[in-house]
Structure formats: structure tokens, C-alpha cells
C-alpha positions, 0 to 999 in steps of 0.5 A, spaced: 500 500 500 502 506 497 503 512 503 501 518 500 503 525 503 498 531 504 500 534 497 500 528 493 492 527 495 490 529 487 495 524 485 492 518 490 485 519 487 488 518 480 492 512 481 486 509 486 481 510 480 486 506 475 487 501 480 480 500 481 479 499 474 484 494 474 481 490 480 474 490 476 477 487 470 481 482 474 474 480 477 471 480 470 476 478 465 471 480 459 471 488 462 475 492 457 478 498 462 485 498 460 485 504 455 481 508 460 486 505 466 492 507 461 489 514 460 489 515 468 496 512 468 499 517 463 495 523 467 498 521 474 505 520 471 504 528 468 501 530 475 507 526 479 512 530 474 509 537 476 508 536 483 516 534 484 519 539 479 518 545 484 518 542 491 517 547 497 522 547 502 516 544 507 514 539 502 521 537 502 521 536 509 515 531 508 518 527 503 524 526 507 520 524 513 516 519 508 515 512 512 517 508 506 523 512 505 529 507 505 533 507 512 540 506 515 538 498 515 536 498 508 542 501 506 547 497 510 543 490 508 544 492 500 551 496 500 555 492 505 557 485 506 559 481 512 556 486 516 558 485 524 554 490 528 557 492 535 553 494 541 553 498 547 558 504 549 561 500 555 558 504 560 551 504 560 547 501 555 546 499 547 542 505 544 538 502 538 537 508 535 544 508 532 546 502 528 554 501 527 559 495 526 564 492 521 563 491 514 566 491 507 564 496 502 566 494 495 570 488 499 574 493 502 573 493 510 570 499 513 566 502 519 559 504 518 555 508 523 548 510 522 541 513 525 535 508 524 528 510 525 525 503 524 519 502 519 513 500 523 510 502 530 514 497 534 521 498 530 520 505 531 518 505 538 524 500 539 529 505 535 526 511 539 524 514 532 532 515 530 533 520 536 539 517 539 541 518 547 548 519 549 550 512 549 548 512 542 553 517 541 558 514 545 557 507 541 559 511 535 565 514 538 567 507 540 567 505 533 570 511 530 576 510 535 576 502 532 576 505 525 582 510 527 586 504 530 586 499 524 586 504 519 579 503 516 574 508 513 568 511 516 561 511 513 556 515 516 548 515 514 545 520 517 537 520 518 535 523 525 530 529 527 535 530 532 538 528 539 533 525 544 531 531 549 529 526 555 530 527 562 534 521 562 538 523 556 540 530 559 542 527 566 547 522 562 550 528 559 547 528 552 550 535 550 557 532 552 556 526 548 554 530 542 560 534 543 565 528 544 562 525 538 563 531 533 570 532 536 572 525 534 570 526 527 575 531 527 580 527 530 580 520 526 586 520 521 582 515 516 577 517 511 570 519 513 564 520 509 557 522 510 550 521 507 544 525 509 539 520 507 533 523 510 533 528 516 539 531 518 537 534 525 541 539 529 547 537 533 544 530 533 546 530 525 553 534 526 555 529 531 556 524 525 556 528 519 563 532 521 566 529 515 571 530 509 565 529 504 558 530 505 552 528 501 545 529 501 539 525 497 536 530 493 529 531 497 533 530 504 533 536 509 539 538 514 538 544 519 539 546 526 532 545 528 526 542 525 521 547 522 516 546 527 521 547 533 523 554 529 516 556 528 514 555 535 520 559 538 520 565 533 513 566 532 510 562 538 506 558 533 508 551 530 503 552 524 508 557 521 513 551 519 512 553 512 515 560 513 520 557 518 522 551 512 523 557 507 528 561 512 532 555 515 535 554 508 535 546 509 534 543 502 540 540 499 540 545 494 541 551 499 546 547 502 550 545 496 550 553 494 552 555 501 558 549 501 555 546 507 555 539 503 559 537 497 554 533 493 547 532 491 544 525 490 539 525 485 532 521 487 527 517 483 521 521 480 517 522 486 522 521 492 526 515 494 520 511 497 518 510 490 524 506 487 528 504 493 533 500 489 535 505 485 536 510 490 540 505 494 544 504 488 545 511 487 548 512 494 553 507 493 556 510 487 556 516 491 560 513 497 564 510 492 566 516 489 567 520 495 572 515 498 576 515 491 577 522 492 580 521 499 584 515 497 592 515 498 591 521 503 595 520 509 592 521 516 595 528 517 592 531 511 585 528 512 585 531 519 587 538 516 582 538 510 576 536 515 578 541 520 579 546 514 572 545 511 568 546 517 573 552 519 571 555 513 564 554 513 560 561 512 566 565 510 563 565 503 557 569 506 562 573 510 566 575 504 560 577 500 
């Protein structure tokens, strides 16, 4: 069953009518409805193009949060072989919102780390909707240290609305854990590449995405705060999230222009959820290209370039 977003309702009606006609034909093979159904298919295809050729920032947020969008677990299963998950921070617990472990990418040993939101009610609750607690970031630090020790490239997949702001998380040092994870990203002397596959929310995302190379899927978003949170603070009205999304410059296109990210990964027409196979393959090619650009660089150069990348961020706007 296809899940449609609010702005896709007219499309849902047309595709639904086409499916109803074909269902009638299956029940009564003598009924000839294919020409009418084909006409509806053509109309739906044209509508899909029109809907997605000029998505507003708020609509991109909706697409980035689509429940059928491929998540970290899907990418790991398709792109990596011999994946061996490592659990726990050796201090408090294992955070199921963060997946990570040893794997092979193109038969090359790597460390992969990512946020996992889950794909149904049970798994979303288990994964805390992709919102990591301090132990999740400390698990990521442990994995990055392991990668640095054995000279393994690190690949991170970012998809989180933000770090979990609960009382227990704050008591266990949430902000300190995020800062330590970001610091570790800047310290490790191995290639570090990151892809924002859905939402990149605030410090919860930066803690994984402080990388040599950062890519974003075409309809993903990356910002300091959610549009709803921004609207609640600035206008005391969460319903002004559309205006907030415009102001935040959170789209991949905006961030590429601002040099916050390095690449945009094209999504299938209608978003990643309409063709997960080709989306995952495109992300795999992007990771391969980014690692290739970093090949042969020594630890000192990798660290220096990574630090310079983030220290220079925003200088273009200041110079203007």
C-alpha cells in the first residue's frame, strides 16, 4: 500500500481510480478498462512530474520524513557485506537508535555508523524514532576510535530529527556526548564520509556528519532545528513551519550553494520511497566516489582538510 503525503492527495485519487479499474477487470476478465486505466496512468505520471519539479522547502521536509523512505538498515543490508554490528558504549547501555559495526564496502573493510528510525510502530518505538541518547553517541565514538586504530574508513548515514531531549538523556550528559562525538570526527586520521539520507537534525546530525565529504539525497533536509521547533520559538506558533522551512535554508540545494555539503544525490521521480533500489544504488556510487577522492591521503592531511572545511564554513557569506 502506497503512503501518500498531504500534497500528493490529487495524485492518490488518480492512481486509486486506475487501480480500481484494474481490480474490476481482474474480477471480470471480459471488462475492457485498460485504455481508460492507461489514460489515468499517463495523467498521474504528468501530475507526479509537476508536483516534484518545484518542491517547497516544507514539502521537502515531508518527503524526507516519508515512512517508506529507505533507512540506515536498508542501506547497510544492500551496500555492505559481512556486516558485524557492535553494541553498547561500555558504560551504560546499547542505544538502538544508532546502528554501527564492521563491514566491507566494495570488499574493502570499513566502519559504518548510522541513525535508524525503524519502519513500523514497534521498530520505531524500539529505535526511539532515530533520536539517539548519549550512549548512542558514545557507541559511535567507540567505533570511530576502532576505525582510527586499524586504519579503516568511516561511513556515516545520517537520518535523525535530532538528539533525544529526555530527562534521562540530559542527566547522562547528552550535550557532552554530542560534543565528544563531533570532536572525534575531527580527530580520526582515516577517511570519513557522510550521507544525509533523510533528516539531518541539529547537533544530533553534526555529531556524525563532521566529515571530509558530505552528501545529501536530493529531497533530504539538514538544519539546526526542525521547522516546527523554529516556528514555535520565533513566532510562538508551530503552524508557521512553512515560513520557518523557507528561512532555515535546509534543502540540499541551499546547502550545496552555501558549501555546507559537497554533493547532491539525485532521487527517483517522486522521492526515494518510490524506487528504493535505485536510490540505494545511487548512494553507493556516491560513497564510492567520495572515498576515491580521499584515497592515498595520509592521516595528517585528512585531519587538516576536515578541520579546514568546517573552519571555513560561512566565510563565503562573510566575504560577500
